[in-house]
C-alpha positions in Angstrom: 0.0 0.0 0.0 1.5 3.4 -1.0 2.8 5.5 1.9 1.2 8.9 2.4 4.4 11.0 2.9 2.4 14.1 3.5 0.8 12.5 6.5 4.1 11.2 7.7 5.4 14.7 8.0 2.1 16.1 9.0 1.8 18.7 6.2 -0.8 19.5 3.6 -0.4 18.4 0.0 0.2 22.0 -1.1 2.8 22.7 1.6 5.8 24.8 0.6 9.4 23.7 0.7 9.9 25.7 3.8 6.9 24.1 5.5 8.2 20.6 4.6 11.6 21.4 5.9 10.3 22.9 9.1 8.1 19.8 9.7 10.9 17.4 9.0 13.4 19.2 11.4 10.8 19.2 14.2 10.0 15.4 13.8 13.7 14.5 13.4 14.5 16.1 16.7 11.6 14.3 18.4 12.2 10.8 17.0 16.0 10.7 16.7 17.1 7.4 18.3 19.8 9.2 20.4 17.2 11.3 22.2 13.9 9.3 22.1 13.0 7.1 25.0 11.6 4.2 22.9 14.6 3.4 20.8 13.0 0.7 18.6 9.9 2.7 17.8 12.0 5.9 17.2 14.2 4.1 14.7 11.3 3.0 12.6 9.6 6.4 12.8 12.9 8.1 12.0 13.4 6.1 8.8 9.8 7.0 7.7 10.4 10.7 8.3 13.7 10.6 6.3 12.1 8.7 3.5 9.2 11.2 3.3 11.6 14.1 3.4 13.8 12.6 0.7 10.8 12.4 -1.7 9.0 15.7 -0.8 12.1 17.9 -0.7 13.1 16.9 -4.2 10.9 18.8 -6.7 11.1 16.0 -9.4 10.5 13.2 -7.0 7.6 15.1 -5.4 6.0 15.8 -8.8 6.3 12.1 -9.7 4.9 11.0 -6.3 2.0 13.5 -6.6 1.1 12.1 -10.0 1.6 8.4 -9.6 1.6 7.9 -5.8 5.1 6.4 -6.0 8.6 7.0 -7.2 10.0 4.7 -9.9 13.5 4.3 -8.4 12.2 3.7 -4.9 12.2 5.9 -2.0 13.8 3.9 0.8 16.9 5.1 2.6 20.2 4.1 1.1 22.0 1.3 2.9 24.2 2.2 5.9 23.1 5.8 6.1 20.3 8.4 5.9 19.4 8.0 2.3 19.8 10.3 -0.6 18.8 13.7 0.7 18.0 16.4 -1.9 20.3 19.4 -2.3 22.7 17.9 0.3 20.5 19.1 3.1 19.4 16.0 5.0 22.7 14.9 6.6 23.8 18.4 7.3 20.4 19.1 9.0 20.9 16.2 11.3 24.4 17.4 12.3 23.1 21.0 12.7 20.4 19.8 15.1 22.5 17.5 17.3 26.0 18.9 17.0 25.5 22.6 16.8 26.3 23.0 13.1 29.8 21.5 13.3 30.5 18.1 11.9 31.9 16.8 15.1 31.0 19.5 17.6 34.4 20.7 18.6 35.6 24.1 17.5 39.2 23.8 16.5 41.3 26.7 17.6 43.9 28.2 15.3 47.4 27.2 16.4 49.1 30.4 15.1 49.6 33.8 16.8 46.4 35.4 18.1 45.6 39.1 18.4 45.0 40.3 21.9 41.5 41.5 23.1 40.5 45.1 22.9 40.0 47.1 26.1 37.5 49.8 27.1 38.3 52.7 29.4 35.5 55.2 30.5 36.7 58.8 31.0 34.6 61.7 32.2 35.5 65.2 31.0 34.0 68.7 31.4 32.2 70.7 28.8 35.1 73.1 28.8 37.5 70.2 28.0 35.2 69.1 25.1 35.1 72.7 23.8 38.9 73.4 23.8 40.4 69.9 23.5 42.6 68.4 26.2 45.2 65.8 27.0 44.5 63.4 29.8 46.7 60.9 31.5 45.0 57.6 32.3 46.2 54.5 34.1 44.9 50.9 33.8 45.9 47.3 34.1 46.1 44.9 31.2 47.6 41.6 30.1 50.8 42.5 28.4 53.1 40.3 26.4 55.7 38.5 28.5 59.1 40.0 27.9 60.9 36.9 29.0 59.5 34.5 26.4 58.2 37.2 23.9 54.7 35.8 24.3 55.5 32.3 23.2 54.9 30.8 26.7 57.9 28.6 26.5 61.1 29.0 28.5 63.8 30.7 26.5 65.9 28.2 24.7 63.0 25.7 24.4 60.3 25.2 21.8 56.6 24.9 21.6 55.8 21.5 20.2 52.8 20.0 18.4 50.4 18.2 20.7 51.1 14.4 20.3 47.6 13.5 21.5 45.5 15.3 18.9 48.3 15.6 16.2 48.0 19.4 16.3 44.4 19.6 15.4 43.2 20.6 18.9 40.3 18.0 18.7 39.9 14.4 19.5 37.8 12.4 17.0 35.6 9.4 17.8 33.4 7.2 15.6 30.2 5.6 16.9 28.4 2.9 15.0 24.6 3.1 15.2 21.8 1.3 13.4 21.5 4.4 11.2 25.1 4.4 10.2 28.3 6.0 11.6 28.3 9.1 13.8 31.6 11.0 13.9 32.1 13.3 16.8 34.9 15.6 18.0 35.8 16.8 21.4 38.4 19.3 22.5 41.7 17.8 23.2 42.2 17.5 27.0 46.0 17.7 26.8 46.4 21.0 24.8 43.0 22.5 25.5 42.2 22.8 21.8 45.4 24.8 21.1 47.0 22.1 19.0 50.4 22.8 20.6 52.0 21.8 23.9 54.7 23.6 26.0 57.0 21.0 27.6 59.0 23.7 29.5 56.8 26.7 30.4 58.3 30.1 30.9 58.9 30.8 34.6 57.7 34.4 34.4 54.3 33.9 32.8 53.9 30.1 33.6 53.3 29.3 30.0 50.5 31.9 29.4 52.7 34.2 27.3 51.2 37.2 29.0 51.6 38.9 32.4 49.4 41.5 34.1 50.9 45.0 34.0 50.0 48.5 35.0 50.2 51.1 32.3 49.9 54.8 32.1 49.5 56.8 28.9 48.4 60.2 27.6 45.2 60.4 25.6 44.7 63.4 23.3 41.0 64.4 23.2 40.2 66.6 20.2 38.0 69.7 20.5 34.3 69.2 19.8 33.9 65.6 21.1 30.4 64.7 22.2 29.0 62.6 25.0 29.6 58.9 24.1 32.4 59.6 21.7 35.3 57.0 21.7 39.0 57.4 21.0 41.0 54.4 19.7 44.5 54.0 21.0 46.0 51.4 18.7 48.1 48.6 20.2 47.3 49.5 23.8 44.9 46.6 24.6 45.6 43.1 25.8 48.8 41.5 24.6 48.5 38.8 21.9 49.0 35.1 22.6 51.7 32.9 20.9 53.5 36.1 19.8 50.4 37.7 18.3 49.9 41.5 18.1 48.2 43.4 20.9 44.6 44.6 20.8 43.5 48.2 20.9 42.3 50.5 23.8 39.0 52.3 23.3 38.5 55.4 25.5 34.8 56.2 25.9 34.0 59.8 26.8 31.3 61.0 29.1 30.7 64.8 29.5 29.7 66.0 32.9 26.6 68.2 33.2 27.4 71.9 33.2 26.0 74.4 35.7 25.0 76.9 33.0 25.1 75.5 29.5 23.1 72.7 27.9 24.3 71.0 24.7 22.5 69.7 21.6 25.0 68.7 18.9 27.2 71.7 18.3 24.6 74.2 19.7 24.7 75.4 23.3 21.7 76.7 25.3 21.9 79.1 28.2 19.3 81.0 30.4 19.9 84.7 30.9 18.1 86.7 33.6 17.1 90.3 32.8 15.2 93.0 34.6 11.7 94.2 33.5 13.2 97.6 32.7 15.7 96.0 30.3 12.9 93.9 28.8 10.7 97.0 28.3 13.3 99.4 27.1 15.7 97.0 25.4 19.4 96.7 26.3 22.7 95.3 25.2 23.9 92.7 27.7 27.2 91.0 28.2 26.8 87.2 28.6 29.3 84.5 29.3 30.2 81.9 26.6 32.7 79.1 26.8 35.4 81.3 25.2 34.7 84.5 27.1 32.1 87.3 27.3 30.0 88.2 24.2 27.4 91.0 23.6 23.7 90.2 23.4 21.3 92.8 22.2 17.6 92.5 23.1 14.9 94.8 21.6 12.3 96.9 23.5 9.3 94.9 24.6 11.1 91.6 24.9 9.0 89.0 26.6 10.2 86.4 29.1 11.1 83.2 27.4 12.3 84.9 24.2 15.3 83.2 22.6 18.2 84.9 20.8 20.8 83.2 18.7 24.4 84.2 19.0 26.1 82.7 16.0 29.4 81.0 16.2 29.5 80.8 20.0 28.6 77.1 20.3 30.7 74.0 20.1 33.3 73.3 17.4 33.1 70.4 15.1 35.6 67.6 15.5 36.5 67.6 11.9 36.4 71.1 10.4 36.6 74.7 11.4 32.9 75.5 11.8 31.1 76.1 15.1 27.6 75.9 16.4 25.5 78.7 17.9 24.7 79.8 21.4 20.9 80.1 22.0 20.2 82.5 24.9 16.7 82.4 26.5 15.9 85.5 28.5 13.8 85.4 31.7 12.4 88.6 33.2 13.0 88.7 36.9 11.0 90.7 39.5 13.1 92.2 42.3 12.2 91.0 45.8 13.1 94.4 47.3 12.6 98.0 46.1 14.1 101.3 47.3 11.7 104.0 48.3 12.6 105.9 45.1 12.2 102.8 43.0 8.7 102.2 44.4 7.7 105.8 43.7 8.8 105.6 40.1 7.2 102.2 39.6 3.9 103.4 41.1 4.0 106.6 38.9 4.6 104.5 35.8 1.8 102.1 36.8 -0.6 105.1 37.2 0.3 106.3 33.7 -0.2 102.9 32.2 -3.6 102.5 33.9 -4.8 105.7 32.1 -4.1 104.2 28.7 -5.2 100.6 29.2 -8.5 99.1 30.2 -6.9 95.9 31.3 -4.4 95.4 34.1 -0.9 95.7 32.7 2.2 94.0 33.6 3.2 96.9 35.9 -0.2 96.8 37.6 0.6 93.3 38.7 4.1 94.4 39.7 2.7 97.3 41.8 0.2 94.9 43.5 3.0 92.6 44.3 4.8 95.2 46.4 1.7 96.8 47.9 1.7 96.5 51.7 -0.9 94.3 53.1 
């Protein structure tokens, strides 16, 4: 009686190639003899699944099966293995599922020189430092190349030899015979730890590691215009390499401390400027502070609190280039908490004049009320 391969995989007859593959992988994981509890049942079911997948994953075989209900050349698994999987996917799928995608499961380490790891150093600077550029001295610990053995790990005058247990591959290979064929697995060599090499006489300074921990101090040049989160690469100042490999790099990450007056947005700076109501009403030319000294700020008559004025070219410089951002000054009208007698008289006189020309309460009406004795 013909086998319904679609039912074996649990898919519809119009299932796509992706659906068939997805169903196959799920069933193969479930019924693989190495993981199933009922070994005998799993072996039979596993063969059915692979047979169905062999037919339905091959467009020509699937077309012939859909038309005639069978395949002329047979569909059973090939002797001693998993059968003829289409596109070379079947056997690799099995290895992917049970051995992490590597035919043998052990990752072989390269035996040659290896570059050292990169390091990170976090450095906080002020906004003034970011504006002008600065040089900072930093200190940190790292694994540096051993000067005694030049990073080889072997005692001077001796050699690093190839591991005699794994033959220099860094992995041990084993073959397991199963009813479904041979399974070849690899494990990391226990003698060399996957390195492929062995040090008969380790260096006495680094004990065969090729690196020793060292304290290091260096000067980092911070260019003008850097922003919060910027990083500076110091080539060759990271961890030392192994087996004579080159060192890694040091990355200095910058954090800019909050400023008491200025706020930053890209290359623009923002600042709040207090002014008196007389200056707001009459207009004035003020002198405000910037990161590179005082600068004039002109405000027109009738300026309202919250108005913002742009002072061009007084912001942050760009890291690459000669341009600069702007300074945006927001003015806030302040009301004095104390008035002299003469000041009160003048203010009340002005408020009286204002009241003659306005039906509504003016700003100075509210100011006069604020200072009226209770």
